[in-house]
N, CA, C and O atoms as CSV, one atom per row, in Angstrom:
chain,resi,resn,atom,element,x,y,z
A,1,UNK,N,N,-2.470,20.170,-14.826
A,1,UNK,CA,C,-1.284,20.676,-14.635
A,1,UNK,C,C,-0.970,19.905,-13.018
A,1,UNK,O,O,0.169,19.450,-12.907
A,2,UNK,N,N,-1.757,19.766,-11.980
A,2,UNK,CA,C,-1.108,19.141,-10.788
A,2,UNK,C,C,-0.874,17.807,-11.246
A,2,UNK,O,O,0.089,17.396,-10.599
A,3,UNK,N,N,-1.272,16.922,-12.039
A,3,UNK,CA,C,-1.086,15.329,-11.974
A,3,UNK,C,C,0.456,15.513,-12.785
A,3,UNK,O,O,1.439,14.873,-12.412
A,4,UNK,N,N,0.493,16.322,-13.749
A,4,UNK,CA,C,2.084,16.557,-14.542
A,4,UNK,C,C,3.105,16.795,-13.409
A,4,UNK,O,O,4.113,16.102,-13.268
A,5,UNK,N,N,2.753,17.867,-12.585
A,5,UNK,CA,C,3.787,18.162,-11.597
A,5,UNK,C,C,4.316,17.058,-10.698
A,5,UNK,O,O,5.471,16.999,-10.275
A,6,UNK,N,N,2.992,15.877,-10.366
A,6,UNK,CA,C,3.218,14.754,-9.279
A,6,UNK,C,C,4.187,14.084,-10.072
A,6,UNK,O,O,5.236,13.693,-9.561
A,7,UNK,N,N,3.846,13.862,-11.674
A,7,UNK,CA,C,4.759,13.004,-12.463
A,7,UNK,C,C,6.053,13.080,-12.569
A,7,UNK,O,O,6.865,12.160,-12.464
A,8,UNK,N,N,6.286,14.440,-12.829
A,8,UNK,CA,C,7.493,14.741,-12.962
A,8,UNK,C,C,8.593,14.929,-11.588
A,8,UNK,O,O,9.811,14.749,-11.602
A,9,UNK,N,N,7.906,15.261,-10.667
A,9,UNK,CA,C,8.215,15.097,-9.229
A,9,UNK,C,C,8.537,13.633,-8.757
A,9,UNK,O,O,9.455,13.403,-7.969
A,10,UNK,N,N,7.869,12.826,-9.193
A,10,UNK,CA,C,8.173,11.451,-8.714
A,10,UNK,C,C,9.190,10.848,-9.604
A,10,UNK,O,O,9.906,9.998,-9.074
A,11,UNK,N,N,9.382,11.104,-10.784
A,11,UNK,CA,C,10.345,10.786,-11.952
A,11,UNK,C,C,11.723,11.511,-11.294
A,11,UNK,O,O,12.742,10.826,-11.213
A,12,UNK,N,N,11.730,12.577,-10.937
A,12,UNK,CA,C,13.100,13.427,-10.393
A,12,UNK,C,C,13.537,12.680,-9.178
A,12,UNK,O,O,14.672,12.220,-9.054
A,13,UNK,N,N,12.420,12.560,-8.127
A,13,UNK,CA,C,13.022,12.012,-6.840
A,13,UNK,C,C,13.144,10.706,-6.944
A,13,UNK,O,O,13.885,10.301,-6.049
A,14,UNK,N,N,12.661,9.640,-7.798
A,14,UNK,CA,C,12.929,8.279,-7.992
A,14,UNK,C,C,14.318,8.182,-8.739
A,14,UNK,O,O,14.954,7.136,-8.610
A,15,UNK,N,N,14.916,9.376,-9.640
A,15,UNK,CA,C,15.837,9.083,-9.998
A,15,UNK,C,C,17.360,9.477,-9.008
A,15,UNK,O,O,18.469,8.943,-9.007
A,16,UNK,N,N,16.763,10.711,-8.175
A,16,UNK,CA,C,17.934,10.975,-7.141
A,16,UNK,C,C,17.936,9.934,-6.269
A,16,UNK,O,O,19.083,9.708,-5.882
A,17,UNK,N,N,16.961,9.061,-5.708
A,17,UNK,CA,C,17.081,8.166,-4.655
A,17,UNK,C,C,18.114,6.999,-5.527
A,17,UNK,O,O,19.250,6.666,-5.192
A,18,UNK,N,N,17.580,6.667,-6.350
A,18,UNK,CA,C,18.454,5.663,-7.280
A,18,UNK,C,C,19.821,5.854,-7.115
A,18,UNK,O,O,20.533,5.048,-6.517
A,19,UNK,N,N,20.256,6.982,-7.666
A,19,UNK,CA,C,21.663,7.151,-7.883
A,19,UNK,C,C,22.214,7.426,-6.506
A,19,UNK,O,O,23.422,7.215,-6.608
A,20,UNK,N,N,21.947,7.779,-5.309
A,20,UNK,CA,C,22.210,7.919,-4.044
A,20,UNK,C,C,22.367,6.460,-3.311
A,20,UNK,O,O,23.130,6.170,-2.390
A,21,UNK,N,N,21.615,5.800,-3.852
A,21,UNK,CA,C,21.602,4.052,-3.562
A,21,UNK,C,C,22.880,3.659,-4.191
A,21,UNK,O,O,23.906,3.273,-3.631
A,22,UNK,N,N,22.590,3.860,-5.729
A,22,UNK,CA,C,23.513,3.039,-6.266
A,22,UNK,C,C,25.285,3.637,-5.750
A,22,UNK,O,O,26.250,2.881,-5.861
A,23,UNK,N,N,25.407,5.000,-5.234
A,23,UNK,CA,C,26.577,5.485,-4.903
A,23,UNK,C,C,27.102,4.964,-3.551
A,23,UNK,O,O,28.243,4.602,-3.264
A,24,UNK,N,N,25.720,5.026,-2.605
A,24,UNK,CA,C,26.099,4.270,-1.375
A,24,UNK,C,C,26.586,2.708,-1.162
A,24,UNK,O,O,27.502,2.358,-0.418
A,25,UNK,N,N,25.977,2.068,-1.772
A,25,UNK,CA,C,26.460,0.419,-2.375
A,25,UNK,C,C,27.579,0.398,-2.851
A,25,UNK,O,O,28.347,-0.504,-2.516
A,26,UNK,N,N,28.035,1.535,-3.897
A,26,UNK,CA,C,29.316,1.433,-4.305
A,26,UNK,C,C,30.479,1.511,-3.638
A,26,UNK,O,O,31.438,0.745,-3.730
A,27,UNK,N,N,30.335,2.668,-2.819
A,27,UNK,CA,C,31.515,3.354,-1.728
A,27,UNK,C,C,31.375,2.363,-0.626
A,27,UNK,O,O,32.323,2.475,0.151
A,28,UNK,N,N,30.356,1.237,-0.206
A,28,UNK,CA,C,30.439,0.558,0.845
A,28,UNK,C,C,30.694,-0.874,0.386
A,28,UNK,O,O,30.211,-1.794,1.046
A,29,UNK,N,N,31.489,-1.144,-0.803
A,29,UNK,CA,C,31.732,-2.466,-1.011
A,29,UNK,C,C,33.142,-2.639,-0.783
A,29,UNK,O,O,33.774,-1.586,-0.866
A,30,UNK,N,N,33.775,-3.609,-0.535
A,30,UNK,CA,C,35.069,-4.012,-0.189
A,30,UNK,C,C,35.798,-4.131,-1.430
A,30,UNK,O,O,36.869,-3.544,-1.269
A,31,UNK,N,N,35.714,-4.648,-2.669
A,31,UNK,CA,C,36.097,-4.747,-3.792
A,31,UNK,C,C,35.298,-4.281,-4.905
A,31,UNK,O,O,34.398,-4.849,-5.524
A,32,UNK,N,N,36.030,-2.629,-5.088
A,32,UNK,CA,C,35.461,-2.006,-6.243
A,32,UNK,C,C,35.856,-2.037,-7.468
A,32,UNK,O,O,35.547,-1.331,-8.428
A,33,UNK,N,N,36.723,-3.109,-7.342
A,33,UNK,CA,C,37.068,-3.360,-9.204
A,33,UNK,C,C,36.261,-3.533,-10.116
A,33,UNK,O,O,36.352,-2.995,-11.220
A,34,UNK,N,N,35.067,-4.572,-9.642
A,34,UNK,CA,C,34.583,-5.244,-10.648
A,34,UNK,C,C,33.157,-4.624,-10.727
A,34,UNK,O,O,32.333,-5.094,-11.512
A,35,UNK,N,N,32.810,-3.377,-9.771
A,35,UNK,CA,C,31.638,-2.592,-10.581
A,35,UNK,C,C,31.491,-1.393,-10.436
A,35,UNK,O,O,32.037,-1.153,-9.360
A,36,UNK,N,N,31.041,-0.348,-10.896
A,36,UNK,CA,C,30.943,0.826,-11.112
A,36,UNK,C,C,29.888,1.707,-10.647
A,36,UNK,O,O,28.739,1.270,-10.591
A,37,UNK,N,N,30.163,2.945,-10.294
A,37,UNK,CA,C,28.771,3.502,-9.757
A,37,UNK,C,C,27.920,4.045,-10.569
A,37,UNK,O,O,26.827,4.544,-10.304
A,38,UNK,N,N,28.690,3.887,-12.019
A,38,UNK,CA,C,27.416,4.316,-13.163
A,38,UNK,C,C,26.556,3.505,-13.390
A,38,UNK,O,O,26.760,2.299,-13.248
A,39,UNK,N,N,25.417,4.000,-13.790
A,39,UNK,CA,C,24.184,3.150,-14.112
A,39,UNK,C,C,23.229,3.891,-14.713
A,39,UNK,O,O,23.360,5.114,-14.766
A,40,UNK,N,N,22.169,3.278,-15.233
A,40,UNK,CA,C,21.223,4.035,-15.759
A,40,UNK,C,C,19.871,3.407,-15.204
A,40,UNK,O,O,19.873,2.252,-14.779
A,41,UNK,N,N,18.902,4.056,-15.211
A,41,UNK,CA,C,17.510,3.668,-14.812
A,41,UNK,C,C,16.503,4.234,-15.855
A,41,UNK,O,O,16.378,5.430,-16.115
A,42,UNK,N,N,15.905,3.361,-16.335
A,42,UNK,CA,C,14.820,3.449,-17.596
A,42,UNK,C,C,13.155,3.042,-16.545
A,42,UNK,O,O,12.959,2.238,-15.634
A,43,UNK,N,N,12.219,4.065,-17.259
A,43,UNK,CA,C,10.957,3.628,-16.697
A,43,UNK,C,C,10.175,4.750,-16.303
A,43,UNK,O,O,10.686,5.852,-16.108
A,44,UNK,N,N,9.157,4.556,-16.198
A,44,UNK,CA,C,8.481,5.619,-15.291
A,44,UNK,C,C,7.913,5.073,-14.004
A,44,UNK,O,O,6.882,5.614,-13.605
A,45,UNK,N,N,8.337,4.251,-13.409
A,45,UNK,CA,C,7.822,3.111,-12.219
A,45,UNK,C,C,7.855,4.226,-11.117
A,45,UNK,O,O,6.971,4.185,-10.262
A,46,UNK,N,N,8.538,4.945,-11.077
A,46,UNK,CA,C,8.953,6.048,-9.563
A,46,UNK,C,C,7.747,7.084,-9.996
A,46,UNK,O,O,6.997,7.546,-9.136
A,47,UNK,N,N,7.638,7.358,-11.150
A,47,UNK,CA,C,6.588,8.815,-11.250
A,47,UNK,C,C,4.917,7.936,-10.752
A,47,UNK,O,O,4.122,8.467,-9.976
A,48,UNK,N,N,4.696,6.605,-11.376
A,48,UNK,CA,C,3.580,5.982,-11.453
A,48,UNK,C,C,3.566,5.729,-9.556
A,48,UNK,O,O,2.526,5.756,-8.900
A,49,UNK,N,N,4.650,5.548,-9.093
A,49,UNK,CA,C,4.517,5.132,-7.744
A,49,UNK,C,C,3.889,6.617,-6.905
A,49,UNK,O,O,2.887,6.562,-6.192
A,50,UNK,N,N,4.405,7.463,-7.062
A,50,UNK,CA,C,4.150,8.892,-6.782
A,50,UNK,C,C,2.616,8.996,-6.631
A,50,UNK,O,O,1.939,9.123,-5.610
A,51,UNK,N,N,2.277,8.914,-7.856
A,51,UNK,CA,C,0.559,8.886,-8.179
A,51,UNK,C,C,-0.173,7.981,-7.481
A,51,UNK,O,O,-1.191,8.321,-6.878
A,52,UNK,N,N,0.270,6.761,-7.496
A,52,UNK,CA,C,-0.462,5.662,-6.782
A,52,UNK,C,C,-0.596,5.846,-5.433
A,52,UNK,O,O,-1.675,5.623,-4.885
A,53,UNK,N,N,0.855,6.417,-4.522
A,53,UNK,CA,C,0.967,6.502,-3.486
A,53,UNK,C,C,0.223,7.514,-2.544
A,53,UNK,O,O,0.021,7.299,-1.349
A,54,UNK,N,N,-0.252,8.916,-3.387
A,54,UNK,CA,C,-0.806,9.743,-3.461
A,54,UNK,C,C,-2.069,9.525,-3.028
A,54,UNK,O,O,-2.533,9.920,-1.958
A,55,UNK,N,N,-2.803,8.692,-4.130
A,55,UNK,CA,C,-4.203,8.073,-4.041
A,55,UNK,C,C,-4.336,7.242,-2.709
A,55,UNK,O,O,-5.150,7.635,-1.873
A,56,UNK,N,N,-3.601,6.144,-2.470
A,56,UNK,CA,C,-3.496,5.470,-1.253
A,56,UNK,C,C,-3.538,5.901,0.072
A,56,UNK,O,O,-3.999,5.272,1.024
A,57,UNK,N,N,-2.805,7.502,0.084
A,57,UNK,CA,C,-2.719,7.537,1.309
A,57,UNK,C,C,-3.611,8.579,1.401
A,57,UNK,O,O,-3.567,9.106,2.512
A,58,UNK,N,N,-4.516,9.142,0.536
A,58,UNK,CA,C,-5.676,10.233,0.391
A,58,UNK,C,C,-7.031,9.161,0.630
A,58,UNK,O,O,-7.978,9.580,1.295
A,59,UNK,N,N,-7.063,7.932,0.123
A,59,UNK,CA,C,-8.114,7.596,0.479
A,59,UNK,C,C,-8.117,6.017,1.015
A,59,UNK,O,O,-8.814,5.154,0.482
A,60,UNK,N,N,-7.390,5.811,1.952
A,60,UNK,CA,C,-6.734,4.238,2.495
A,60,UNK,C,C,-7.979,3.306,2.644
A,60,UNK,O,O,-7.766,2.108,2.830
A,61,UNK,N,N,-9.061,3.693,2.586
A,61,UNK,CA,C,-10.042,2.809,3.113
A,61,UNK,C,C,-10.803,2.346,1.706
A,61,UNK,O,O,-11.771,1.585,1.709
A,62,UNK,N,N,-10.212,2.927,0.489
A,62,UNK,CA,C,-10.851,2.670,-0.778
A,62,UNK,C,C,-10.388,0.949,-1.216
A,62,UNK,O,O,-9.324,0.370,-0.998
A,63,UNK,N,N,-11.497,0.506,-1.823
A,63,UNK,CA,C,-11.121,-0.743,-2.491
A,63,UNK,C,C,-10.314,-0.658,-4.026
A,63,UNK,O,O,-10.646,-0.087,-5.065
A,64,UNK,N,N,-9.362,-1.313,-3.753
A,64,UNK,CA,C,-8.573,-1.489,-5.070
A,64,UNK,C,C,-8.587,-2.994,-5.722
A,64,UNK,O,O,-8.677,-3.885,-4.878
A,65,UNK,N,N,-8.530,-3.315,-6.754
A,65,UNK,CA,C,-8.758,-4.300,-7.258
A,65,UNK,C,C,-6.914,-4.883,-8.254
A,65,UNK,O,O,-6.578,-4.630,-9.411
A,66,UNK,N,N,-6.193,-5.633,-7.223
A,66,UNK,CA,C,-5.200,-6.456,-7.893
A,66,UNK,C,C,-5.176,-7.312,-8.054
A,66,UNK,O,O,-5.493,-8.063,-7.131
A,67,UNK,N,N,-4.811,-7.839,-9.259
A,67,UNK,CA,C,-4.915,-9.129,-10.060
A,67,UNK,C,C,-6.378,-9.735,-9.478
A,67,UNK,O,O,-6.467,-10.829,-8.921
A,68,UNK,N,N,-7.323,-8.967,-9.674
A,68,UNK,CA,C,-8.641,-9.638,-9.603
A,68,UNK,C,C,-9.050,-9.726,-7.903
A,68,UNK,O,O,-10.121,-10.211,-7.537
A,69,UNK,N,N,-8.256,-9.303,-7.162
A,69,UNK,CA,C,-8.447,-9.538,-5.724
A,69,UNK,C,C,-8.746,-8.239,-5.058
A,69,UNK,O,O,-7.867,-7.383,-5.160
A,70,UNK,N,N,-9.883,-7.919,-4.361
A,70,UNK,CA,C,-10.135,-6.512,-3.878
A,70,UNK,C,C,-9.656,-6.181,-2.532
A,70,UNK,O,O,-10.226,-6.562,-1.509
A,71,UNK,N,N,-8.382,-5.317,-2.562
A,71,UNK,CA,C,-7.619,-4.997,-1.547
A,71,UNK,C,C,-8.236,-3.569,-1.028
A,71,UNK,O,O,-8.635,-2.669,-1.768
A,72,UNK,N,N,-8.228,-3.557,0.473
A,72,UNK,CA,C,-8.158,-1.948,0.881
A,72,UNK,C,C,-6.771,-1.327,0.416
A,72,UNK,O,O,-5.663,-1.863,0.462
A,73,UNK,N,N,-7.112,-0.057,-0.044
A,73,UNK,CA,C,-5.878,0.694,-0.657
A,73,UNK,C,C,-4.631,1.129,0.298
A,73,UNK,O,O,-3.589,1.557,-0.198
A,74,UNK,N,N,-4.813,0.986,1.710
A,74,UNK,CA,C,-3.772,0.902,2.625
A,74,UNK,C,C,-2.946,-0.229,2.500
A,74,UNK,O,O,-1.722,-0.107,2.472
A,75,UNK,N,N,-3.524,-1.352,2.420
A,75,UNK,CA,C,-2.877,-2.662,2.368
A,75,UNK,C,C,-1.701,-2.763,0.848
A,75,UNK,O,O,-0.538,-3.166,0.882
A,76,UNK,N,N,-2.391,-2.311,-0.262
A,76,UNK,CA,C,-1.890,-2.448,-1.576
A,76,UNK,C,C,-0.795,-1.436,-1.322
A,76,UNK,O,O,0.212,-1.776,-1.943
A,77,UNK,N,N,-0.587,-0.112,-0.514
A,77,UNK,CA,C,0.296,0.793,-0.479
A,77,UNK,C,C,1.362,0.164,0.414
A,77,UNK,O,O,2.475,0.688,0.431
A,78,UNK,N,N,1.061,-1.150,1.317
A,78,UNK,CA,C,1.808,-1.423,2.393
A,78,UNK,C,C,2.671,-2.568,1.765
A,78,UNK,O,O,3.786,-2.954,2.115
A,79,UNK,N,N,1.830,-3.033,0.698
A,79,UNK,CA,C,2.777,-4.102,0.157
A,79,UNK,C,C,3.472,-3.672,-0.963
A,79,UNK,O,O,4.457,-4.309,-1.336
A,80,UNK,N,N,3.020,-2.472,-1.674
A,80,UNK,CA,C,4.049,-1.845,-2.424
A,80,UNK,C,C,5.457,-1.520,-1.959
A,80,UNK,O,O,6.405,-1.903,-2.643
A,81,UNK,N,N,5.649,-0.846,-0.853
A,81,UNK,CA,C,6.341,-0.571,-0.117
A,81,UNK,C,C,7.325,-1.752,0.460
A,81,UNK,O,O,8.526,-1.977,0.310
A,82,UNK,N,N,6.803,-2.076,0.821
A,82,UNK,CA,C,7.176,-3.615,1.399
A,82,UNK,C,C,8.132,-4.294,0.624
A,82,UNK,O,O,9.195,-4.756,1.038
A,83,UNK,N,N,7.640,-4.332,-0.672
A,83,UNK,CA,C,8.197,-5.168,-1.985
A,83,UNK,C,C,9.534,-4.344,-2.444
A,83,UNK,O,O,10.498,-5.002,-2.835
A,84,UNK,N,N,9.605,-3.032,-2.407
A,84,UNK,CA,C,10.510,-2.323,-2.756
A,84,UNK,C,C,11.455,-2.092,-1.710
A,84,UNK,O,O,12.618,-1.841,-2.025
A,85,UNK,N,N,11.117,-2.141,-0.506
A,85,UNK,CA,C,12.310,-2.273,0.711
A,85,UNK,C,C,12.828,-3.916,0.470
A,85,UNK,O,O,13.985,-4.194,0.787
A,86,UNK,N,N,12.071,-4.812,-0.009
A,86,UNK,CA,C,12.379,-6.018,-0.059
A,86,UNK,C,C,13.892,-5.737,-1.384
A,86,UNK,O,O,15.113,-5.823,-1.258
A,87,UNK,N,N,13.112,-5.436,-2.403
A,87,UNK,CA,C,14.559,-5.136,-3.595
A,87,UNK,C,C,15.455,-4.382,-3.064
A,87,UNK,O,O,16.613,-4.701,-3.335
A,88,UNK,N,N,15.299,-3.427,-2.353
A,88,UNK,CA,C,16.774,-2.442,-1.770
A,88,UNK,C,C,17.472,-3.456,-1.297
A,88,UNK,O,O,18.616,-3.685,-1.690
A,89,UNK,N,N,16.649,-4.426,-0.088
A,89,UNK,CA,C,17.454,-5.130,0.805
A,89,UNK,C,C,18.680,-6.178,0.133
A,89,UNK,O,O,19.884,-6.273,0.372
A,90,UNK,N,N,17.810,-6.872,-0.773
A,90,UNK,CA,C,18.201,-7.681,-1.523
A,90,UNK,C,C,19.278,-7.585,-2.272
A,90,UNK,O,O,20.230,-8.362,-2.347
A,91,UNK,N,N,19.007,-6.205,-3.041
A,91,UNK,CA,C,20.162,-5.780,-3.965
A,91,UNK,C,C,20.323,-6.771,-5.098
A,91,UNK,O,O,19.686,-7.817,-4.969
A,92,UNK,N,N,21.011,-6.636,-6.111
A,92,UNK,CA,C,20.960,-7.071,-7.702
A,92,UNK,C,C,19.943,-7.811,-8.308
A,92,UNK,O,O,19.752,-8.979,-8.646
A,93,UNK,N,N,19.321,-6.678,-8.335
A,93,UNK,CA,C,17.992,-6.893,-9.056
A,93,UNK,C,C,17.830,-5.793,-10.388
A,93,UNK,O,O,18.338,-4.675,-10.315
A,94,UNK,N,N,17.176,-6.177,-11.429
A,94,UNK,CA,C,17.047,-5.292,-12.484
A,94,UNK,C,C,15.871,-4.378,-12.429
A,94,UNK,O,O,15.409,-3.882,-13.457
A,95,UNK,N,N,15.214,-4.070,-10.839
A,95,UNK,CA,C,13.825,-3.528,-10.755
A,95,UNK,C,C,14.989,-2.226,-9.436
A,95,UNK,O,O,15.892,-2.602,-8.689
A,96,UNK,N,N,14.604,-1.150,-9.571
A,96,UNK,CA,C,15.440,-0.130,-8.511
A,96,UNK,C,C,14.022,0.116,-7.726
A,96,UNK,O,O,12.969,0.672,-8.038
A,97,UNK,N,N,14.470,-0.523,-6.629
A,97,UNK,CA,C,13.455,-0.529,-5.399
A,97,UNK,C,C,13.853,1.000,-4.780
A,97,UNK,O,O,12.899,1.688,-4.419
A,98,UNK,N,N,14.772,1.380,-4.687
A,98,UNK,CA,C,15.059,3.016,-4.518
A,98,UNK,C,C,14.563,3.803,-5.018
A,98,UNK,O,O,14.071,4.768,-4.433
A,99,UNK,N,N,14.544,3.590,-6.479
A,99,UNK,CA,C,13.918,4.739,-7.383
A,99,UNK,C,C,12.241,4.638,-7.105
A,99,UNK,O,O,11.579,5.663,-7.269
A,100,UNK,N,N,11.618,3.471,-6.713
A,100,UNK,CA,C,10.098,3.293,-6.424
A,100,UNK,C,C,10.063,3.865,-5.041
A,100,UNK,O,O,9.075,4.532,-4.734
A,101,UNK,N,N,10.864,3.713,-4.315
A,101,UNK,CA,C,10.869,4.465,-2.761
A,101,UNK,C,C,10.947,5.957,-3.123
A,101,UNK,O,O,10.266,6.747,-2.470
A,102,UNK,N,N,11.658,6.352,-4.027
A,102,UNK,CA,C,11.612,7.880,-4.149
A,102,UNK,C,C,10.242,8.159,-4.775
A,102,UNK,O,O,9.502,8.980,-4.232
A,103,UNK,N,N,9.980,7.715,-5.549
A,103,UNK,CA,C,8.527,7.895,-6.286
A,103,UNK,C,C,7.362,7.896,-4.899
A,103,UNK,O,O,6.537,8.809,-4.860
A,104,UNK,N,N,7.366,7.094,-4.076
A,104,UNK,CA,C,6.766,6.988,-2.978
A,104,UNK,C,C,6.855,8.137,-2.148
A,104,UNK,O,O,5.799,8.725,-1.915
A,105,UNK,N,N,7.748,8.505,-1.731
A,105,UNK,CA,C,8.198,9.593,-0.882
A,105,UNK,C,C,7.270,11.099,-1.487
A,105,UNK,O,O,6.537,11.861,-0.857
A,106,UNK,N,N,7.634,11.103,-2.786
A,106,UNK,CA,C,7.024,12.348,-3.106
A,106,UNK,C,C,5.468,12.030,-2.973
A,106,UNK,O,O,4.826,12.778,-2.236
A,107,UNK,N,N,4.866,11.091,-3.555
A,107,UNK,CA,C,3.341,10.844,-3.173
A,107,UNK,C,C,3.153,11.337,-1.743
A,107,UNK,O,O,2.526,12.385,-1.591
A,108,UNK,N,N,3.655,10.658,-0.622
A,108,UNK,CA,C,3.372,10.979,0.726
A,108,UNK,C,C,3.555,12.527,1.096
A,108,UNK,O,O,2.678,13.211,1.624
A,109,UNK,N,N,5.013,13.032,0.685
A,109,UNK,CA,C,4.888,14.446,0.938
A,109,UNK,C,C,3.804,15.322,0.592
A,109,UNK,O,O,3.286,16.097,1.397
A,110,UNK,N,N,3.442,15.187,-0.685
A,110,UNK,CA,C,2.376,15.606,-1.360
A,110,UNK,C,C,1.037,15.715,-0.704
A,110,UNK,O,O,0.430,16.786,-0.688
A,111,UNK,N,N,0.535,14.543,-0.122
A,111,UNK,CA,C,-0.265,13.774,0.613
A,111,UNK,C,C,-0.111,14.845,1.830
A,111,UNK,O,O,-0.954,15.741,1.873
A,112,UNK,N,N,0.745,14.818,2.661
A,112,UNK,CA,C,0.773,15.697,3.547
A,112,UNK,C,C,0.877,17.099,3.713
A,112,UNK,O,O,0.653,17.753,4.732
A,113,UNK,N,N,1.310,17.558,2.383
A,113,UNK,CA,C,0.930,19.223,2.130
A,113,UNK,C,C,-0.585,19.618,1.649
A,113,UNK,O,O,-1.105,20.707,1.892
A,114,UNK,N,N,-1.191,18.574,0.944
A,114,UNK,CA,C,-2.624,18.645,0.705
A,114,UNK,C,C,-3.606,18.414,2.146
A,114,UNK,O,O,-4.615,19.093,2.339
A,115,UNK,N,N,-3.211,17.527,2.943
A,115,UNK,CA,C,-3.768,17.401,4.321
A,115,UNK,C,C,-4.138,18.757,5.003
A,115,UNK,O,O,-5.159,19.283,5.445
A,116,UNK,N,N,-2.831,19.065,4.877
A,116,UNK,CA,C,-2.306,20.381,5.558
A,116,UNK,C,C,-3.339,21.662,5.057
A,116,UNK,O,O,-3.640,22.509,5.898
A,117,UNK,N,N,-3.800,21.756,3.840
A,117,UNK,CA,C,-4.219,22.729,3.399
A,117,UNK,C,C,-5.609,22.553,3.465
A,117,UNK,O,O,-6.195,23.623,3.300
A,118,UNK,N,N,-6.434,21.484,3.666
A,118,UNK,CA,C,-8.007,21.032,3.773
A,118,UNK,C,C,-8.021,21.476,5.171
A,118,UNK,O,O,-9.048,21.374,5.842
């Protein structure tokens, strides 16, 4: 049940971050005639990011294989967050970096709560 709650929380948070980012970009553009704040986000990447970042933040020294390359989990988490920040900064992408960051946020918040309980 915990994993399901994490998954749904990551998906909802990713959607909220996506919509807030989309509205922020729309209202800060000079020419509003060519784009619309409406849009959609499909996929479960924010929910998966929540679960991955929870694992990475709970076990930062564990080894994760990324494209057959062994990496410390903390490095993989930094790469994931850095990539998403670059996507948000560049804009004009089919991937929602803001949505991914919303999922990562849920993973980090849940980690902080777990560490407080322990």
